[in-house]
C-alpha positions in Angstrom: 0.0 0.0 0.0 2.8 2.4 0.8 4.4 1.8 -2.6 1.1 2.6 -4.3 0.7 5.8 -2.3 4.3 6.9 -3.2 3.6 6.2 -6.9 0.4 8.3 -6.8 2.2 11.1 -4.9 5.0 11.0 -7.5 2.5 11.1 -10.3 0.7 14.1 -8.7 4.0 16.0 -8.3 4.8 15.4 -12.0 1.4 16.5 -13.1 1.6 19.6 -10.9 5.0 20.4 -12.4 3.7 20.0 -15.9 0.7 22.2 -15.2 3.0 24.9 -13.7 5.3 24.7 -16.7 2.3 25.0 -19.1 1.0 28.0 -17.2 4.4 29.7 -17.1 5.1 29.1 -20.8 1.7 30.2 -22.1 1.2 33.0 -19.5 4.5 34.7 -20.6 4.0 36.6 -23.8 4.9 39.9 -25.5 2.5 42.6 -24.5 1.2 45.5 -26.6 2.8 48.9 -25.9 1.2 52.3 -25.5 1.3 52.9 -29.2 -0.7 49.7 -29.9 -3.1 50.5 -27.1 -3.7 53.9 -28.6 -4.3 52.4 -32.1 -7.1 50.3 -30.7 -9.2 53.4 -30.5 -11.4 54.3 -33.4 -10.5 57.3 -35.6 -12.3 59.3 -38.2 -11.3 56.9 -40.9 -11.1 53.5 -39.1 -13.6 52.1 -36.6 -12.1 49.5 -34.3 -14.8 47.0 -33.2 -14.5 43.9 -31.1 -15.9 40.8 -32.7 -16.5 37.2 -31.6 -13.2 36.2 -33.1 -11.1 39.3 -32.2 -11.2 42.7 -33.7 -12.3 44.4 -36.9 -10.5 47.5 -38.2 -13.3 48.8 -40.4 -12.0 51.5 -42.8 -13.3 52.9 -46.1 -12.7 49.7 -48.1 -15.9 47.9 -49.0 -14.7 45.0 -51.2 -11.5 43.8 -49.7 -10.8 42.2 -46.3 -7.7 40.7 -44.7 -7.8 38.1 -42.0 -4.7 38.4 -39.9 -3.3 35.7 -37.6 -0.9 37.0 -34.9 2.5 35.5 -34.1 3.1 33.1 -31.2 3.1 34.5 -27.7 2.3 38.1 -28.9 -0.6 40.0 -27.4 -3.3 40.3 -30.1 -3.6 44.1 -29.9 0.2 44.6 -30.5 -0.6 44.6 -34.2 -3.1 47.4 -34.1 -0.8 50.2 -35.5 0.0 48.3 -38.7 -3.5 46.9 -39.2 -5.2 50.2 -38.6 -2.9 51.8 -41.2 -3.8 49.1 -43.7 -7.5 49.5 -42.9 -7.3 53.3 -43.5 -6.3 52.7 -47.2 -6.5 49.2 -48.6 -8.8 46.7 -46.9 -10.7 46.1 -43.8 -8.7 43.9 -41.4 -9.8 41.2 -39.0 -7.3 40.7 -36.2 -7.9 37.2 -34.8 -7.5 36.6 -31.1 -5.9 33.1 -30.7 -6.3 30.8 -27.7 -3.2 31.1 -25.5 -1.7 33.5 -28.1 -0.9 30.5 -30.3 -2.3 30.5 -33.8 -2.3 26.7 -34.2 -5.0 26.5 -31.5 -7.3 28.6 -33.7 -6.4 27.5 -37.2 -9.9 27.6 -38.6 -11.2 30.8 -37.0 -11.2 32.4 -40.4 -14.2 30.2 -41.3 -16.4 32.0 -38.7 -15.3 35.4 -39.9 -16.1 34.6 -43.5 -19.4 33.2 -42.5 -20.3 36.4 -40.7 -19.1 39.1 -43.1 -19.4 39.5 -46.8 -16.6 40.9 -48.9 -15.8 40.4 -52.6 -12.1 39.7 -52.0 -10.6 37.9 -49.0 -6.9 37.7 -48.2 -5.0 35.9 -45.4 -2.0 37.3 -43.6 -0.1 36.8 -40.4 3.2 37.1 -38.5 5.6 34.4 -37.7 3.6 31.3 -36.5 0.5 33.2 -37.4 1.7 33.5 -41.0 2.5 29.8 -41.1 -1.0 28.9 -39.9 -2.5 31.4 -42.3 -0.6 29.6 -45.1 -1.7 26.2 -43.9 -5.3 27.3 -43.6 -5.1 29.0 -47.1 -3.7 25.8 -48.7 -7.0 24.1 -47.8 -9.2 27.0 -48.9 -7.5 28.2 -52.2 -10.7 29.0 -53.9 -11.9 31.3 -51.1 -8.9 33.7 -51.0 -7.3 36.0 -53.5 -3.9 36.1 -51.8 -1.6 35.4 -48.9 1.0 37.9 -47.7 3.2 38.2 -44.6 2.9 41.9 -44.3 -0.7 42.7 -45.0 -0.2 44.0 -48.5 -2.7 43.2 -51.2 -1.2 41.7 -54.4 0.1 44.0 -57.1 0.5 46.9 -54.7 4.3 47.1 -54.7 6.8 45.6 -52.3 5.7 44.4 -48.9 6.6 46.6 -46.0 9.2 45.0 -43.8 
C-alpha cells in the first residue's frame, strides 16, 4: 500500500510540475505597448470593433478584407498600429485573437469570420507562427482567398513593408 501511495504522490507531483510549466510558458507573452493600445481606439477613418473572433479594423474599403493571424506569444492588440494603417487605405482587417496566443489553437477561426461578413475579395495574412498557420489554412481554402501575404499588402500593390 505504501508503494502505491508513493507512486500516486510522484504522479501528482509530476502533473503539478507539468501544469505549472504549461501555465508559465503560455502565460508569458509579448505585451502591446502604449502605441498599440492607442491604435485600438477608433479614428475618423477607421472604426475599431470587437468581434466574436477578435477585432475588426473597419476602414473605407468595401470590397477587400484581410484576416490576420498574430504571431506566437504576442498579445493580439500589439498589431493594431500596422493593421489600422492598412485599414485606412487598402482593406478592412480582421485581427484574430488566438487561444493562449498560439495560432495553431485557432487555425480555422477564419471560417467563422467569412461566414459572418461579406466581402468580394478575401486575403489571409499573419506574422511568424500566425503566417505559417494562415498559409496552412489557405492551402485548404484556395478558392476562397485572393492572396496570402506576410505583411498585409494586397497583391500588385508594390513591395511588402518589412
